C-alpha positions, 0 to 999 in steps of 0.5 A: 500499500502506498503510504503518505509518506511515499508520496510527500506532503502538499508544500512539495507539489506547490513548487512545481516540479514532478514527484515520481515513484513506483509500487509493485509494478506501477510507476506514478507521477503527480505534478501541479499544472495548469487546466481550462475548465468547462467555462474556459478559466484556467484553474491550478490541479494536482495531476497524477498519473500511473504506468506500467514499470519499467519506463519513465514517464517520458519514455513510456507511450501516453497509451499506457498511461492513466491520468486524473486531476485532484484539487490542488490541496491538502484534501486533493493529495489524500484523494490522490493517494486514495486514487494511486492505491485503488489503480494498483488494486483494481489493474495488474501490475507486473514488475519487470519485463522481457525484452519483446514486451519492452518495445511495445511499452516504449513511448513512440518518437 
């Protein structure tokens, strides 16, 4: 189970730098970002993303990534933590890959 200590404190995310981690075959990333809402206004959100190991966020094809936005707050960070754990429980994550699987996971450039 991913804990609050694993995803750092809310203050870290206010600086805008991405945080990445992994848990038993599932990699994850969280970052503060700007989104345009339905009314056209820009709002700040905490974006979370999960994808299968072994590659980094930048080197994994987008089709393997699942993204979810959360409110940019401590409550949003806690909801993100719950979401990360649900993603782990609801999907099959396999640590390690064979060479033939790696080519399919790699991002198209």
